[in-house]
N, C-alpha and C positions, 0 to 999 in steps of 0.2 A: 596385397598389403599384409605384412606380418603383425603379430601381436604387439611388438614393441613400437612399431610405427603408429598403430592405432592408439596406444597409450600416449604417445608424444602429441597426438592431435586432441584426444579427448580430455586428458587431465588439465591442460591449460584452459581449454574452453569451459570446463566445469568450474574451475576457480574463477574465471571471468564472470560466469553466471552468478555464482555465490556472492561475488564482490558487488555486482550491480544490484542484485536483489536485496542484500543485507543493508547496504548504504541507503538505497532508495526507500526501503521500508522504514528504517529508523527515522529518517528525515520526514517522511510523509506522516508518520504517526506523531512525531514531535510537533509538527505544524498543524496537522489535521484535527487532532484531539482538542486543542484550544478553540479552533474554529467551530467544532461541534458544540462545545460548551457555550460559546458566544451565541450561536444560532438558537440554542435551547433557552438561554436566559433572556434573550431579547425578543422572543416571540410575544405575541399579544397577551398570552397567559403566562409568560415567564416571570421570573423573580425581579427582572430589571427590564421591563418592556421598552423597546425602541424600534418603532416601525421603520425608521430610516436605515438603521444599521442592519436589521434583519433583512429588509428588502434588498439592500445593496449586496450583502454577502450571499444571500440566496440566489440572486440573479447571476452573479459572477460564477458561483459554483455550478448552477444549471447550464451556463454557457460552456464551461470547460467540460462538463460531463457529456454534453451533446456532441462534442467534436470527436470523431473516431480517432483512436490512438495513433494510427498510421499517419493521419493528416497532422495531428498534434506534434508528432516528432518533426515533421518537415517545417512546421511553423516555428518550432522552438530551437532549430539548429543554430540560428543566429545567436540566441541567448546562450547556448552551449559554448559557442566560440568566445563569447564575451566573458563567461564565467571561468571556463577551464582552458580556453585557448585552442580548442580543437572541435571538430564535428564528427570525427570517426573514432570508434573504440569504446570500451566499456565506461570509462570515466565521462566522456562526452554525453553518453546516453543516460547517465544517472540523472541529468537535469530534466529531460522530458519524462522519464519514468517517475521521478518524484512529483513533478508538477501535475502529471496526469493522474496521480494517485491521491493527492491531497484532497481534491473535492470528494472523492469516494469515501475517504476516511471521515471527513467532516460530516457528510450526510448520514453515514451509517452510525456514527457516534451520536449524532442528534437523535436518531430514531431510538437508540438504546436509552438515552436519558429520558426521552418522552415516555418510554414504556415502564419506567420504574414507578413504584407505588408513590403517588403524590402525598400520601399520608406522612411519609418521613419528612418531606419538605415543610408541610404544614406544622408538624410537631416542632421542627427546628425553628420555624418562624415564631411559634408561640413561646418558645423559650428565649426569644430575643437574639437568635443567631444572626450574624451579619451575612450578606450575600457571599462573601469570601468563605466564611465558615460553612455555609450551606453547600458550596461547590466542592470544597476540599474535604469536608468531614461527613457529608451526606451523599451528594450525587456521585462522586467518583468511587468512594468505598462500596456503595450499594450496587454499583454496576460493574465492578471489577471482572466478574466472570464473562459478562457480555462484551466488555472492552477487549478481553483476551480473544474472544471469538472474532471480534472485528479486526484485531491485529492479524490473526491467522488468515482471515479472508483477504486482507490487504496483501499479505505476503504471497498468497497463492495467485492473486490477480497479477501481481508484479512479475511473478515467475512466467506467467503467460505473456505479459507485455515484453519481457526480456527476450523471449523467443522471437517475437515479432520484430523487435529492435535488431536482432541478429541478422534478419533478412536484408537490412539496409545499412549494414556497416557497424553494428553495435557490438559485434563479437559474441562470445559465449556459445552455448550449445545450439542455439538457433542458427547461428552462422555456419557452423560445421555441418549441421543437418542439411542446410541448403547447398553449401558448396560441395561437400563430398557425397552426401546422400542423394541429392537430386541432380546436380549438374554433372558430377563424375560417376554417378551410379554406384557409389560405394555404399551399398545398402546395409552393410554391417555397422558402419558408423552412424547411419541414419537411425537404426533401431537402438543402438547403444545410447544415442542422444535422447531418444524418446523415453527409454527405460530410466535413464538417469533423472530426467525431469519429473517423471511420475514418482520416482523414489524420493526426490527432494520434497515434492508436494506431500507425499505420505508421511515423511518424517516430521514435517512442519505440523501436519494435522494431528499426529499422535502426541507431539509435545503440547500442542494447544489443548487437546482433550484432557491431558494429564493436569495441566495448570488450571483448567476450568474446574475440574473436580476438586482440586486442592483448595480453590478459593471460593467455591460455591457454598454458601451457608445453608441453603435450603435442603 
């Protein structure tokens, strides 16, 4: 296999991986961050305690986190067909990638909010701030560096998930690594796929570290 043939295989697969990872990450963070906030404020010691809401959300999140991703994909293929009209390809696998990542985002964001200095919240309460003001003017601004870390961790997790999805028809670098690298013994493509995934992870981490330093007040 010559260089041009390898490029014709690797470039589309790389774009598929970037597509799956970027769309899934954006949706997972958009939905997971509010869930993390709700979990934090509805805890017994939160600013708006609700045992029913917290227990329900926490249980659902724990259930989804307990299901191995490979099994979750199979379970959610029907939902993929319902939402995007297909069960094969990058677009179809955005659905399980997103749903599998939302519980991770919610739980990790909850842990970040719980780790922040409670003195800021108490001071805001003393000044008469509403719960909405505490969330958007205290909790989120004070945890921005940690939220960035959480987003980076989410993206890296989804990159790994996308490779697994490629093994069962999701496309991307995972699929060509299996099809060409393993089944056809085209080890050049296998190693190029591995190197590209490592490179993507490294780029994401470097950008995340830069943004973390920029936003860290400490």
